N, C-alpha and C positions, 0 to 999 in steps of 0.2 A: 513587485513588492508593495505591500499596503503602505500608503502615505501616512505620515505622522505629523502632528502639529507640534512645533518646537519653537515657540516664541520665548526668548530669554528676557525676563524683566530686568530693568536697570538695577545694578547693585548685586546681582546674583554672583555667587562665587562657587567654584568647583571645590569639592571636598574629597580628601582621602583620609580615612581613619584606620589606624593600625596600632598594633602593640609593639612597644620597645622593651626588650628584656636585657638587662646587663649581661654582657658576655655572649649574647646570642644575636643582638641586633634586631632587625625587622624581618619577619618571615614574609615570603612572597613579595618582596619589595619590587622586583621587576614587573610583576603583574599590576601593582599599584601605579607604577610610573607609566606603564603602557596604557592603562585605562585613563589616567590623567591626560596624557598626550592625545589620546584618541578623542576624548571629550572636548579638549581645547580646540582641536582642529574642527570638529563638527559644529561647535558653537561660536567659533570665531574669536577665541581667547588667545592672547599672546602666551607663548610657552617657551621658556628658556631652561633646558635641562640642567645647565650648569648652576643656575640660580636655585632650582629646586634641590639639586644634590647638595649644594652648600648649606641650605637650611636643614636638611636631614642629617648631614654629617656633624652638625653642631649639637645634635641630641646627645645627652649623657645623663647619667643618674645611677644611683645605687639600688633603686627599686624599679619594679616593672611599671611602665607608664602607658596610658592610653593617649595616643598622639592624634591630633586633628590638624591636618595640613589643609589650608585653603589657598586657592589661586584666583586672583581677580582678573577681570577682563583685560586689564593692561599688563598682566604678567606678574604683579606683585605677589609675594609668597608670605604667608603667615603660618606659624605652628604654635598651637597651645597644647599643654599637657596636663594630665590629671592622673591620679592613681588608677591603675588598671583594675577593673572590677574583678572580684573573685570568680573563678570559673564555676559554672553550674552544671550538674549532671542531668537535670531534667527541668523542663518548664511545662506549665499548663497554659494552653492557648485557647482562644475563642475566635470565631469568625466575626469580623467587623461588618456592620450593616451598610456602611458607605462603600461605594464601588469605585474602583480605578477605571480610567479610560484607556483602552488599549491603543488609541491613536494619539496619546499624549507623549510626544517625543522626549520630553524632559525626564520621563520615568527611566529612560535608558542611561541617564547621566546622574552622578551623585552630586547634587548641588545644595545650596543653602535654602532652596525653596522647599522646605520640609514642613510647612505649617500643618498640613493634614496629619502627617505621621506624628508630629509632636503633640497635636491635640488629642489624638487617640491614645498615644502612649501615656499622656498625663491623666487619662481617664481609665487606666487599667483597674478592674475590680480586684478586691482583696483575693490573694491566692492565684491570680492570673498574671503571667509574665510577658505575654505577647499576644497581639492581634494578628490574624491572617486576613489578607484582602483578596477579594474576587474582582473580576472586571465586569463590564456591562453585559457580557455573555455568560456570566457564571463560571468563568475559568479561574482557577487558582493562580495567584500572582506572587505575593511575597508577604513578609511581615513588616512591622514598622522599622526594624533594624536588622532584619534577617532575610536570607533566602531559604527556600524549602526544598528538602529532598525526601522523596517517598521510596521506600523499599516495597515493591509489589509482591504478591504471593509467589510469583515465579522467580523472585530473587533479583529482578532487574531494578536498578535504582534510577529514579526519574526526577527531574526538576522542571518547573514551569518554563515554557519557551518564552523568549524575549518578546515574541509577537503578542503574547497575552498582556504584556505591560508590566515589566519588572526591571529592576536594576541588575546589570551583569556584575554581580558581586565577585570580589577577588577570590574568596575561598571557593565559591561556586565554580569559578573559572578553573581553579587548580584541579578540581575534581573532574571537570570536563576534559581538561588537557591530559589527565592521567587515564582517561578512558573508563573510569569507574562509575560515571553518571551520564545519562542521556537526557536531552531535552524532549519534552512532550507537552501536549495540551492536556491539562489535568483539571479535574472538577472536585466538588465536595464528595461525590461518590467515590472517587479515587482515594481521598483522605480516609473514608470509612473502611475501604477494603485493604488499605496498606497494612503490612505487618510491622512496619516501623516508620516513624516520621522523625526527621532530624532537621533542626534549624542550623544554618551556617552563618558565621560572622567572622570577618577577618581577624578581629582582635580577641574574640571569645572562642573560636573554633567551632566544634560541633556540639549541639545541645539536643538531647533526646526529648521528644514531646510526650507528655502524658496523654496519649491520643485516645485513650478510653474515655476521657472526659470531654471530648469535642461535642 
């Protein structure tokens, strides 16, 4: 397996972002907890499942909430909430000029080291809702807050492989577990030939891309 660079800067926290809906709870919660535990092990963070469960169980409200749970290296847990954004049917996307590094091990963990993503997201042009990133080899990776799924002309649904350098998103994982999506090395040419492009996000679900505007 190709080695990856994974130095964790001091003060880094792990993140899980999910939607809370009254009467429904949290969708795919088990996948969020599995990813959090896996990242904690990989990066040497303390992880107490009972403490995380206690924080999640305390969530309540009469409206849908976007919840951001963070875990510190010493195992402390924090949750902040805000109104859940309205679901979108379609987004317009563009390709970012900055490249991700496929050997950056932190790309496989959702952490507070999001300076690049935040910088690009704050610079979205009018009428554009997401940037897509390529890696140093020109392989498709992910968006600033989304994973990508392409439906190819033969009907097969593909998502960028982790080896290209992307976050193993929870919604993405649910599609892989269901057997309706496969991992593959993808390029801009695949974006152009896809008959449908969908962005996935745990709290927003699936968002179709206005792919004719790429």
